[in-house]
KOLGU-4560 file (N, C-alpha, C; in nm, 3 decimals, padded with zeros to 5 digits):
<recs>
<n_xx: 05.417 n_yy: 06.377 n_zz: -05.558 ca_xx: 05.434 ca_yy: 06.487 ca_zz: -05.466 c_xx: 05.459 c_yy: 06.432 c_zz: -05.325 mol: A seq: 1 type: MET>
<n_xx: 05.563 n_yy: 06.479 n_zz: -05.261 ca_xx: 05.599 ca_yy: 06.435 ca_zz: -05.126 c_xx: 05.554 c_yy: 06.540 c_zz: -05.026 mol: A seq: 2 type: ILE>
<n_xx: 05.484 n_yy: 06.495 n_zz: -04.925 ca_xx: 05.438 ca_yy: 06.586 ca_zz: -04.819 c_xx: 05.535 c_yy: 06.579 c_zz: -04.702 mol: A seq: 3 type: LYS>
<n_xx: 05.571 n_yy: 06.695 n_zz: -04.649 ca_xx: 05.658 ca_yy: 06.699 ca_zz: -04.532 c_xx: 05.573 c_yy: 06.686 c_zz: -04.406 mol: A seq: 4 type: LYS>
<n_xx: 05.623 n_yy: 06.610 n_zz: -04.310 ca_xx: 05.552 ca_yy: 06.601 ca_zz: -04.183 c_xx: 05.582 c_yy: 06.726 c_zz: -04.100 mol: A seq: 5 type: SER>
<n_xx: 05.493 n_yy: 06.760 n_zz: -04.016 ca_xx: 05.510 ca_yy: 06.878 ca_zz: -03.932 c_xx: 05.590 c_yy: 06.839 c_zz: -03.807 mol: A seq: 6 type: LYS>
<n_xx: 05.720 n_yy: 06.828 n_zz: -03.824 ca_xx: 05.809 ca_yy: 06.782 ca_zz: -03.718 c_xx: 05.801 c_yy: 06.870 c_zz: -03.595 mol: A seq: 7 type: THR>
<n_xx: 05.798 n_yy: 07.000 n_zz: -03.613 ca_xx: 05.794 ca_yy: 07.089 ca_zz: -03.497 c_xx: 05.667 c_yy: 07.067 c_zz: -03.415 mol: A seq: 8 type: LEU>
<n_xx: 05.556 n_yy: 07.050 n_zz: -03.481 ca_xx: 05.431 ca_yy: 07.025 ca_zz: -03.408 c_xx: 05.438 c_yy: 06.893 c_zz: -03.332 mol: A seq: 9 type: LEU>
<n_xx: 05.495 n_yy: 06.792 n_zz: -03.396 ca_xx: 05.508 ca_yy: 06.662 ca_zz: -03.330 c_xx: 05.596 c_yy: 06.673 c_zz: -03.206 mol: A seq: 10 type: THR>
<n_xx: 05.707 n_yy: 06.744 n_zz: -03.216 ca_xx: 05.796 ca_yy: 06.759 ca_zz: -03.102 c_xx: 05.731 c_yy: 06.843 c_zz: -02.993 mol: A seq: 11 type: GLN>
<n_xx: 05.661 n_yy: 06.948 n_zz: -03.031 ca_xx: 05.598 ca_yy: 07.037 ca_zz: -02.933 c_xx: 05.497 c_yy: 06.961 c_zz: -02.847 mol: A seq: 12 type: LYS>
<n_xx: 05.423 n_yy: 06.870 n_zz: -02.908 ca_xx: 05.317 ca_yy: 06.800 ca_zz: -02.835 c_xx: 05.356 c_yy: 06.659 c_zz: -02.794 mol: A seq: 13 type: TYR>
<n_xx: 05.484 n_yy: 06.627 n_zz: -02.802 ca_xx: 05.528 ca_yy: 06.491 ca_zz: -02.776 c_xx: 05.489 c_yy: 06.443 c_zz: -02.636 mol: A seq: 14 type: ASP>
<n_xx: 05.521 n_yy: 06.518 n_zz: -02.531 ca_xx: 05.488 ca_yy: 06.474 ca_zz: -02.395 c_xx: 05.338 c_yy: 06.474 c_zz: -02.373 mol: A seq: 15 type: ILE>
<n_xx: 05.269 n_yy: 06.573 n_zz: -02.426 ca_xx: 05.123 ca_yy: 06.576 ca_zz: -02.415 c_xx: 05.064 c_yy: 06.454 c_zz: -02.485 mol: A seq: 16 type: ALA>
<n_xx: 05.118 n_yy: 06.419 n_zz: -02.601 ca_xx: 05.069 ca_yy: 06.302 ca_zz: -02.675 c_xx: 05.094 c_yy: 06.174 c_zz: -02.596 mol: A seq: 17 type: GLN>
<n_xx: 05.210 n_yy: 06.164 n_zz: -02.532 ca_xx: 05.240 ca_yy: 06.045 ca_zz: -02.451 c_xx: 05.142 c_yy: 06.033 c_zz: -02.335 mol: A seq: 18 type: LYS>
<n_xx: 05.112 n_yy: 06.145 n_zz: -02.270 ca_xx: 05.019 ca_yy: 06.143 ca_zz: -02.158 c_xx: 04.878 c_yy: 06.109 c_zz: -02.206 mol: A seq: 19 type: ILE>
<n_xx: 04.835 n_yy: 06.170 n_zz: -02.317 ca_xx: 04.703 ca_yy: 06.137 ca_zz: -02.374 c_xx: 04.695 c_yy: 05.989 c_zz: -02.403 mol: A seq: 20 type: PHE>
<n_xx: 04.798 n_yy: 05.938 n_zz: -02.467 ca_xx: 04.801 ca_yy: 05.797 ca_zz: -02.505 c_xx: 04.793 c_yy: 05.707 c_zz: -02.381 mol: A seq: 21 type: SER>
<n_xx: 04.868 n_yy: 05.742 n_zz: -02.280 ca_xx: 04.869 ca_yy: 05.663 ca_zz: -02.158 c_xx: 04.732 c_yy: 05.663 c_zz: -02.089 mol: A seq: 22 type: GLU>
<n_xx: 04.669 n_yy: 05.778 n_zz: -02.088 ca_xx: 04.539 ca_yy: 05.790 ca_zz: -02.021 c_xx: 04.425 c_yy: 05.727 c_zz: -02.099 mol: A seq: 23 type: LEU>
<n_xx: 04.444 n_yy: 05.704 n_zz: -02.227 ca_xx: 04.340 ca_yy: 05.635 ca_zz: -02.303 c_xx: 04.348 c_yy: 05.485 c_zz: -02.285 mol: A seq: 24 type: THR>
<n_xx: 04.455 n_yy: 05.438 n_zz: -02.224 ca_xx: 04.470 ca_yy: 05.296 ca_zz: -02.198 c_xx: 04.398 c_yy: 05.260 c_zz: -02.068 mol: A seq: 25 type: ASN>
<n_xx: 04.302 n_yy: 05.170 n_zz: -02.078 ca_xx: 04.220 ca_yy: 05.131 ca_zz: -01.962 c_xx: 04.304 c_yy: 05.073 c_zz: -01.849 mol: A seq: 26 type: LEU>
<n_xx: 04.402 n_yy: 04.991 n_zz: -01.882 ca_xx: 04.487 ca_yy: 04.932 ca_zz: -01.778 c_xx: 04.565 c_yy: 05.039 c_zz: -01.702 mol: A seq: 27 type: GLU>
<n_xx: 04.615 n_yy: 05.138 n_zz: -01.773 ca_xx: 04.689 ca_yy: 05.247 ca_zz: -01.709 c_xx: 04.599 c_yy: 05.323 c_zz: -01.612 mol: A seq: 28 type: SER>
<n_xx: 04.477 n_yy: 05.349 n_zz: -01.653 ca_xx: 04.384 ca_yy: 05.419 ca_zz: -01.565 c_xx: 04.353 c_yy: 05.336 c_zz: -01.441 mol: A seq: 29 type: ARG>
<n_xx: 04.334 n_yy: 05.206 n_zz: -01.459 ca_xx: 04.310 ca_yy: 05.118 ca_zz: -01.343 c_xx: 04.428 c_yy: 05.121 c_zz: -01.247 mol: A seq: 30 type: HIS>
<n_xx: 04.549 n_yy: 05.119 n_zz: -01.300 ca_xx: 04.669 ca_yy: 05.123 ca_zz: -01.217 c_xx: 04.676 c_yy: 05.255 c_zz: -01.141 mol: A seq: 31 type: ILE>
<n_xx: 04.654 n_yy: 05.366 n_zz: -01.210 ca_xx: 04.660 ca_yy: 05.497 ca_zz: -01.144 c_xx: 04.556 c_yy: 05.508 c_zz: -01.032 mol: A seq: 32 type: LEU>
<n_xx: 04.433 n_yy: 05.468 n_zz: -01.060 ca_xx: 04.328 ca_yy: 05.479 ca_zz: -00.957 c_xx: 04.351 c_yy: 05.380 c_zz: -00.843 mol: A seq: 33 type: PHE>
<n_xx: 04.409 n_yy: 05.265 n_zz: -00.871 ca_xx: 04.433 ca_yy: 05.164 ca_zz: -00.767 c_xx: 04.545 c_yy: 05.205 c_zz: -00.672 mol: A seq: 34 type: ALA>
<n_xx: 04.628 n_yy: 05.299 n_zz: -00.714 ca_xx: 04.745 ca_yy: 05.336 ca_zz: -00.634 c_xx: 04.738 c_yy: 05.478 c_zz: -00.579 mol: A seq: 35 type: THR>
<n_xx: 04.621 n_yy: 05.535 n_zz: -00.574 ca_xx: 04.609 ca_yy: 05.672 ca_zz: -00.520 c_xx: 04.632 c_yy: 05.673 c_zz: -00.370 mol: A seq: 36 type: ILE>
<n_xx: 04.569 n_yy: 05.583 n_zz: -00.296 ca_xx: 04.575 ca_yy: 05.587 ca_zz: -00.150 c_xx: 04.705 c_yy: 05.531 c_zz: -00.092 mol: A seq: 37 type: LYS>
<n_xx: 04.757 n_yy: 05.423 n_zz: -00.151 ca_xx: 04.875 ca_yy: 05.355 ca_zz: -00.094 c_xx: 04.969 c_yy: 05.307 c_zz: -00.203 mol: A seq: 38 type: ASN>
<n_xx: 05.097 n_yy: 05.293 n_zz: -00.163 ca_xx: 05.194 ca_yy: 05.227 ca_zz: -00.250 c_xx: 05.153 c_yy: 05.081 c_zz: -00.262 mol: A seq: 39 type: HIS>
<n_xx: 05.169 n_yy: 05.025 n_zz: -00.382 ca_xx: 05.139 ca_yy: 04.883 ca_zz: -00.403 c_xx: 05.245 c_yy: 04.822 c_zz: -00.493 mol: A seq: 40 type: LYS>
<n_xx: 05.268 n_yy: 04.694 n_zz: -00.474 ca_xx: 05.362 ca_yy: 04.623 ca_zz: -00.560 c_xx: 05.291 c_yy: 04.586 c_zz: -00.690 mol: A seq: 41 type: SER>
<n_xx: 05.370 n_yy: 04.552 n_zz: -00.789 ca_xx: 05.313 ca_yy: 04.511 ca_zz: -00.918 c_xx: 05.228 c_yy: 04.386 c_zz: -00.901 mol: A seq: 42 type: ILE>
<n_xx: 05.271 n_yy: 04.295 n_zz: -00.815 ca_xx: 05.194 ca_yy: 04.173 ca_zz: -00.791 c_xx: 05.058 c_yy: 04.205 c_zz: -00.729 mol: A seq: 43 type: GLN>
<n_xx: 05.057 n_yy: 04.298 n_zz: -00.633 ca_xx: 04.931 ca_yy: 04.338 ca_zz: -00.569 c_xx: 04.837 c_yy: 04.403 c_zz: -00.671 mol: A seq: 44 type: ASP>
<n_xx: 04.890 n_yy: 04.490 n_zz: -00.754 ca_xx: 04.809 ca_yy: 04.557 ca_zz: -00.855 c_xx: 04.752 c_yy: 04.455 c_zz: -00.952 mol: A seq: 45 type: ILE>
<n_xx: 04.836 n_yy: 04.363 n_zz: -00.996 ca_xx: 04.793 ca_yy: 04.260 ca_zz: -01.091 c_xx: 04.679 c_yy: 04.177 c_zz: -01.033 mol: A seq: 46 type: SER>
<n_xx: 04.696 n_yy: 04.136 n_zz: -00.909 ca_xx: 04.595 ca_yy: 04.052 ca_zz: -00.842 c_xx: 04.465 c_yy: 04.129 c_zz: -00.820 mol: A seq: 47 type: ARG>
<n_xx: 04.474 n_yy: 04.250 n_zz: -00.766 ca_xx: 04.355 ca_yy: 04.330 ca_zz: -00.733 c_xx: 04.278 c_yy: 04.374 c_zz: -00.857 mol: A seq: 48 type: GLU>
<n_xx: 04.350 n_yy: 04.414 n_zz: -00.961 ca_xx: 04.285 ca_yy: 04.469 ca_zz: -01.080 c_xx: 04.261 c_yy: 04.363 c_zz: -01.189 mol: A seq: 49 type: GLN>
<n_xx: 04.309 n_yy: 04.242 n_zz: -01.163 ca_xx: 04.295 ca_yy: 04.132 ca_zz: -01.259 c_xx: 04.355 c_yy: 04.167 c_zz: -01.396 mol: A seq: 50 type: LYS>
<n_xx: 04.476 n_yy: 04.222 n_zz: -01.388 ca_xx: 04.553 ca_yy: 04.256 ca_zz: -01.508 c_xx: 04.674 c_yy: 04.164 c_zz: -01.509 mol: A seq: 51 type: ILE>
<n_xx: 04.708 n_yy: 04.104 n_zz: -01.623 ca_xx: 04.826 ca_yy: 04.016 ca_zz: -01.628 c_xx: 04.953 c_yy: 04.090 c_zz: -01.582 mol: A seq: 52 type: PRO>
<n_xx: 05.041 n_yy: 04.017 n_zz: -01.513 ca_xx: 05.166 ca_yy: 04.076 ca_zz: -01.464 c_xx: 05.245 c_yy: 04.145 c_zz: -01.573 mol: A seq: 53 type: LEU>
<n_xx: 05.256 n_yy: 04.080 n_zz: -01.689 ca_xx: 05.334 ca_yy: 04.139 ca_zz: -01.798 c_xx: 05.275 c_yy: 04.273 c_zz: -01.842 mol: A seq: 54 type: SER>
<n_xx: 05.144 n_yy: 04.285 n_zz: -01.841 ca_xx: 05.079 ca_yy: 04.411 ca_zz: -01.879 c_xx: 05.103 c_yy: 04.519 c_zz: -01.775 mol: A seq: 55 type: SER>
<n_xx: 05.101 n_yy: 04.480 n_zz: -01.647 ca_xx: 05.126 ca_yy: 04.578 ca_zz: -01.540 c_xx: 05.269 c_yy: 04.629 c_zz: -01.551 mol: A seq: 56 type: VAL>
<n_xx: 05.365 n_yy: 04.541 n_zz: -01.575 ca_xx: 05.504 ca_yy: 04.584 ca_zz: -01.592 c_xx: 05.517 c_yy: 04.681 c_zz: -01.709 mol: A seq: 57 type: TYR>
<n_xx: 05.455 n_yy: 04.650 n_zz: -01.821 ca_xx: 05.462 ca_yy: 04.735 ca_zz: -01.940 c_xx: 05.398 c_yy: 04.871 c_zz: -01.913 mol: A seq: 58 type: LYS>
<n_xx: 05.280 n_yy: 04.872 n_zz: -01.855 ca_xx: 05.209 ca_yy: 04.996 ca_zz: -01.827 c_xx: 05.286 c_yy: 05.080 c_zz: -01.724 mol: A seq: 59 type: ARG>
<n_xx: 05.346 n_yy: 05.014 n_zz: -01.627 ca_xx: 05.421 ca_yy: 05.085 ca_zz: -01.523 c_xx: 05.538 c_yy: 05.161 c_zz: -01.583 mol: A seq: 60 type: MET>
<n_xx: 05.608 n_yy: 05.100 n_zz: -01.677 ca_xx: 05.720 ca_yy: 05.169 ca_zz: -01.743 c_xx: 05.670 c_yy: 05.294 c_zz: -01.815 mol: A seq: 61 type: GLU>
<n_xx: 05.558 n_yy: 05.283 n_zz: -01.883 ca_xx: 05.502 ca_yy: 05.399 ca_zz: -01.954 c_xx: 05.456 c_yy: 05.507 c_zz: -01.857 mol: A seq: 62 type: SER>
<n_xx: 05.394 n_yy: 05.467 n_zz: -01.748 ca_xx: 05.348 ca_yy: 05.563 ca_zz: -01.647 c_xx: 05.466 c_yy: 05.636 c_zz: -01.583 mol: A seq: 63 type: LEU>
<n_xx: 05.575 n_yy: 05.563 n_zz: -01.557 ca_xx: 05.695 ca_yy: 05.626 ca_zz: -01.501 c_xx: 05.756 c_yy: 05.723 c_zz: -01.602 mol: A seq: 64 type: LYS>
<n_xx: 05.758 n_yy: 05.685 n_zz: -01.728 ca_xx: 05.813 ca_yy: 05.771 ca_zz: -01.833 c_xx: 05.735 c_yy: 05.903 c_zz: -01.843 mol: A seq: 65 type: GLU>
<n_xx: 05.606 n_yy: 05.897 n_zz: -01.816 ca_xx: 05.522 ca_yy: 06.018 ca_zz: -01.820 c_xx: 05.519 c_yy: 06.090 c_zz: -01.685 mol: A seq: 66 type: CYS>
<n_xx: 05.592 n_yy: 06.039 n_zz: -01.588 ca_xx: 05.597 ca_yy: 06.096 ca_zz: -01.452 c_xx: 05.461 c_yy: 06.101 c_zz: -01.385 mol: A seq: 67 type: SER>
<n_xx: 05.380 n_yy: 05.998 n_zz: -01.409 ca_xx: 05.248 ca_yy: 05.991 ca_zz: -01.348 c_xx: 05.246 c_yy: 05.902 c_zz: -01.225 mol: A seq: 68 type: LEU>
<n_xx: 05.356 n_yy: 05.830 n_zz: -01.202 ca_xx: 05.359 ca_yy: 05.735 ca_zz: -01.089 c_xx: 05.494 c_yy: 05.745 c_zz: -01.018 mol: A seq: 69 type: ILE>
<n_xx: 05.491 n_yy: 05.725 n_zz: -00.888 ca_xx: 05.611 ca_yy: 05.731 ca_zz: -00.804 c_xx: 05.654 c_yy: 05.589 c_zz: -00.771 mol: A seq: 70 type: HIS>
<n_xx: 05.783 n_yy: 05.563 n_zz: -00.780 ca_xx: 05.838 ca_yy: 05.432 ca_zz: -00.748 c_xx: 05.916 c_yy: 05.441 c_zz: -00.618 mol: A seq: 71 type: GLU>
<n_xx: 05.888 n_yy: 05.350 n_zz: -00.527 ca_xx: 05.958 ca_yy: 05.342 ca_zz: -00.399 c_xx: 06.027 c_yy: 05.205 c_zz: -00.392 mol: A seq: 72 type: LYS>
<n_xx: 06.156 n_yy: 05.207 n_zz: -00.364 ca_xx: 06.232 ca_yy: 05.083 ca_zz: -00.353 c_xx: 06.253 c_yy: 05.052 c_zz: -00.206 mol: A seq: 73 type: VAL>
<n_xx: 06.227 n_yy: 04.927 n_zz: -00.168 ca_xx: 06.240 ca_yy: 04.884 ca_zz: -00.029 c_xx: 06.307 c_yy: 04.747 c_zz: -00.026 mol: A seq: 74 type: ASP>
<n_xx: 06.365 n_yy: 04.714 n_zz: 00.086 ca_xx: 06.429 ca_yy: 04.584 ca_zz: 00.102 c_xx: 06.348 c_yy: 04.500 c_zz: 00.201 mol: A seq: 75 type: PHE>
<n_xx: 06.321 n_yy: 04.376 n_zz: 00.163 ca_xx: 06.248 ca_yy: 04.287 ca_zz: 00.252 c_xx: 06.344 c_yy: 04.227 c_zz: 00.355 mol: A seq: 76 type: SER>
<n_xx: 06.290 n_yy: 04.154 n_zz: 00.450 ca_xx: 06.373 ca_yy: 04.094 ca_zz: 00.556 c_xx: 06.476 c_yy: 03.997 c_zz: 00.500 mol: A seq: 77 type: GLU>
<n_xx: 06.442 n_yy: 03.929 n_zz: 00.389 ca_xx: 06.536 ca_yy: 03.834 ca_zz: 00.332 c_xx: 06.633 c_yy: 03.899 c_zz: 00.233 mol: A seq: 78 type: ASN>
<n_xx: 06.632 n_yy: 04.033 n_zz: 00.227 ca_xx: 06.728 ca_yy: 04.106 ca_zz: 00.146 c_xx: 06.686 c_yy: 04.131 c_zz: 00.002 mol: A seq: 79 type: GLY>
<n_xx: 06.567 n_yy: 04.090 n_zz: -00.034 ca_xx: 06.519 ca_yy: 04.112 ca_zz: -00.171 c_xx: 06.474 c_yy: 04.256 c_zz: -00.190 mol: A seq: 80 type: ARG>
<n_xx: 06.496 n_yy: 04.306 n_zz: -00.310 ca_xx: 06.450 ca_yy: 04.440 ca_zz: -00.345 c_xx: 06.304 c_yy: 04.431 c_zz: -00.387 mol: A seq: 81 type: VAL>
<n_xx: 06.220 n_yy: 04.515 n_zz: -00.329 ca_xx: 06.080 ca_yy: 04.520 ca_zz: -00.365 c_xx: 06.047 c_yy: 04.662 c_zz: -00.407 mol: A seq: 82 type: THR>
<n_xx: 05.975 n_yy: 04.675 n_zz: -00.515 ca_xx: 05.936 ca_yy: 04.806 ca_zz: -00.566 c_xx: 05.786 c_yy: 04.827 c_zz: -00.543 mol: A seq: 83 type: ARG>
<n_xx: 05.754 n_yy: 04.945 n_zz: -00.495 ca_xx: 05.615 ca_yy: 04.982 ca_zz: -00.472 c_xx: 05.585 c_yy: 05.108 c_zz: -00.553 mol: A seq: 84 type: TYR>
<n_xx: 05.460 n_yy: 05.121 n_zz: -00.594 ca_xx: 05.422 ca_yy: 05.231 ca_zz: -00.681 c_xx: 05.300 c_yy: 05.303 c_zz: -00.626 mol: A seq: 85 type: TYR>
<n_xx: 05.298 n_yy: 05.436 n_zz: -00.646 ca_xx: 05.183 ca_yy: 05.516 ca_zz: -00.605 c_xx: 05.161 c_yy: 05.627 c_zz: -00.707 mol: A seq: 86 type: GLN>
<n_xx: 05.036 n_yy: 05.651 n_zz: -00.738 ca_xx: 04.999 ca_yy: 05.755 ca_zz: -00.833 c_xx: 05.040 c_yy: 05.892 c_zz: -00.780 mol: A seq: 87 type: SER>
<n_xx: 05.102 n_yy: 05.973 n_zz: -00.865 ca_xx: 05.139 ca_yy: 06.109 ca_zz: -00.827 c_xx: 05.021 c_yy: 06.204 c_zz: -00.842 mol: A seq: 88 type: LYS>
<n_xx: 04.918 n_yy: 06.157 n_zz: -00.909 ca_xx: 04.805 ca_yy: 06.244 ca_zz: -00.939 c_xx: 04.675 c_yy: 06.188 c_zz: -00.882 mol: A seq: 89 type: ILE>
<n_xx: 04.587 n_yy: 06.277 n_zz: -00.846 ca_xx: 04.455 ca_yy: 06.237 ca_zz: -00.799 c_xx: 04.358 c_yy: 06.237 c_zz: -00.916 mol: A seq: 90 type: LYS>
<n_xx: 04.366 n_yy: 06.340 n_zz: -01.001 ca_xx: 04.287 ca_yy: 06.343 ca_zz: -01.123 c_xx: 04.351 c_yy: 06.436 c_zz: -01.224 mol: A seq: 91 type: ASP>
<n_xx: 04.301 n_yy: 06.429 n_zz: -01.347 ca_xx: 04.353 ca_yy: 06.508 ca_zz: -01.457 c_xx: 04.236 c_yy: 06.568 c_zz: -01.533 mol: A seq: 92 type: ILE>
<n_xx: 04.254 n_yy: 06.692 n_zz: -01.575 ca_xx: 04.156 ca_yy: 06.756 ca_zz: -01.662 c_xx: 04.229 c_yy: 06.795 c_zz: -01.790 mol: A seq: 93 type: GLU>
<n_xx: 04.174 n_yy: 06.753 n_zz: -01.903 ca_xx: 04.236 ca_yy: 06.781 ca_zz: -02.032 c_xx: 04.138 c_yy: 06.862 c_zz: -02.115 mol: A seq: 94 type: ILE>
<n_xx: 04.188 n_yy: 06.969 n_zz: -02.174 ca_xx: 04.106 ca_yy: 07.047 ca_zz: -02.267 c_xx: 04.193 c_yy: 07.088 c_zz: -02.386 mol: A seq: 95 type: SER>
<n_xx: 04.129 n_yy: 07.104 n_zz: -02.499 ca_xx: 04.201 ca_yy: 07.144 ca_zz: -02.620 c_xx: 04.129 c_yy: 07.265 c_zz: -02.677 mol: A seq: 96 type: ILE>
<n_xx: 04.203 n_yy: 07.373 n_zz: -02.693 ca_xx: 04.149 ca_yy: 07.496 ca_zz: -02.748 c_xx: 04.240 c_yy: 07.544 c_zz: -02.859 mol: A seq: 97 type: THR>
<n_xx: 04.187 n_yy: 07.555 n_zz: -02.978 ca_xx: 04.264 ca_yy: 07.605 ca_zz: -03.093 c_xx: 04.401 c_yy: 07.539 c_zz: -03.104 mol: A seq: 98 type: LYS>
<n_xx: 04.404 n_yy: 07.408 n_zz: -03.108 ca_xx: 04.523 ca_yy: 07.326 ca_zz: -03.127 c_xx: 04.615 c_yy: 07.319 c_zz: -03.005 mol: A seq: 99 type: PHE>
<n_xx: 04.586 n_yy: 07.391 n_zz: -02.899 ca_xx: 04.671 ca_yy: 07.389 ca_zz: -02.781 c_xx: 04.610 c_yy: 07.303 c_zz: -02.671 mol: A seq: 100 type: ASP>
<n_xx: 04.673 n_yy: 07.190 n_zz: -02.640 ca_xx: 04.621 ca_yy: 07.108 ca_zz: -02.530 c_xx: 04.660 c_yy: 07.169 c_zz: -02.396 mol: A seq: 101 type: PRO>
<n_xx: 04.568 n_yy: 07.163 n_zz: -02.303 ca_xx: 04.594 ca_yy: 07.209 ca_zz: -02.167 c_xx: 04.568 c_yy: 07.090 c_zz: -02.076 mol: A seq: 102 type: ILE>
<n_xx: 04.668 n_yy: 07.055 n_zz: -01.998 ca_xx: 04.655 ca_yy: 06.943 ca_zz: -01.905 c_xx: 04.668 c_yy: 06.997 c_zz: -01.764 mol: A seq: 103 type: ILE>
<n_xx: 04.566 n_yy: 06.976 n_zz: -01.684 ca_xx: 04.569 ca_yy: 07.020 ca_zz: -01.544 c_xx: 04.569 c_yy: 06.896 c_zz: -01.455 mol: A seq: 104 type: ARG>
<n_xx: 04.670 n_yy: 06.886 n_zz: -01.373 ca_xx: 04.683 ca_yy: 06.775 ca_zz: -01.281 c_xx: 04.644 c_yy: 06.820 c_zz: -01.141 mol: A seq: 105 type: PHE>
<n_xx: 04.578 n_yy: 06.734 n_zz: -01.068 ca_xx: 04.556 ca_yy: 06.755 ca_zz: -00.926 c_xx: 04.651 c_yy: 06.661 c_zz: -00.854 mol: A seq: 106 type: THR>
<n_xx: 04.742 n_yy: 06.718 n_zz: -00.778 ca_xx: 04.843 ca_yy: 06.638 ca_zz: -00.708 c_xx: 04.777 c_yy: 06.545 c_zz: -00.607 mol: A seq: 107 type: LYS>
<n_xx: 04.831 n_yy: 06.425 n_zz: -00.597 ca_xx: 04.784 ca_yy: 06.328 ca_zz: -00.500 c_xx: 04.842 c_yy: 06.364 c_zz: -00.364 mol: A seq: 108 type: ASN>
<n_xx: 04.761 n_yy: 06.423 n_zz: -00.278 ca_xx: 04.809 ca_yy: 06.466 ca_zz: -00.147 c_xx: 04.831 c_yy: 06.348 c_zz: -00.052 mol: A seq: 109 type: LYS>
<n_xx: 04.783 n_yy: 06.231 n_zz: -00.090 ca_xx: 04.802 ca_yy: 06.112 ca_zz: -00.008 c_xx: 04.934 c_yy: 06.041 c_zz: -00.038 mol: A seq: 110 type: LEU>
<n_xx: 05.008 n_yy: 06.091 n_zz: -00.138 ca_xx: 05.133 ca_yy: 06.027 ca_zz: -00.175 c_xx: 05.235 c_yy: 06.036 c_zz: -00.063 mol: A seq: 111 type: MET>
<n_xx: 05.295 n_yy: 05.923 n_zz: -00.034 ca_xx: 05.395 ca_yy: 05.914 ca_zz: 00.072 c_xx: 05.532 c_yy: 05.903 c_zz: 00.008 mol: A seq: 112 type: LYS>
<n_xx: 05.619 n_yy: 05.995 n_zz: 00.037 ca_xx: 05.754 ca_yy: 05.995 ca_zz: -00.019 c_xx: 05.856 c_yy: 05.936 c_zz: 00.076 mol: A seq: 113 type: ASN>
<n_xx: 05.822 n_yy: 05.831 n_zz: 00.145 ca_xx: 05.918 ca_yy: 05.771 ca_zz: 00.239 c_xx: 06.008 c_yy: 05.672 c_zz: 00.174 mol: A seq: 114 type: ASP>
</recs>
C-alpha cells in the first residue's frame, strides 16, 4: 500500500516550517540577538559569538531566505565590498492552535536602513 504525502499541507506551511527550523538552530538565534542593536560583519559576528566563519555564512544565507535579517552593502576606503547584517526582528512569538501556526514578529525599531 502506497501512502500519498499531504503536498498541500507541506506547501501551505513551507515558510512557517523554514522559520521554525531556523529559530530552532542555536547559531541562528545567536546571530539574530547579536545583530539587534547594530549592523555587524560576518567576521565580527563570528569573533563575538565564537561561531566558525563557515557556519555564520551558512546561517546568514538561511536567515536572509527567511527575511529575518537585513543586509547592507558598503564600500571600504580601499574599494572592497563589505556586507553588514542586522536583525529585522526584536523578538518572535510562535503559537500553534488546531494545526494552524501563528507567528508574531516584533519589528526591530533599532534597525538602520542606511
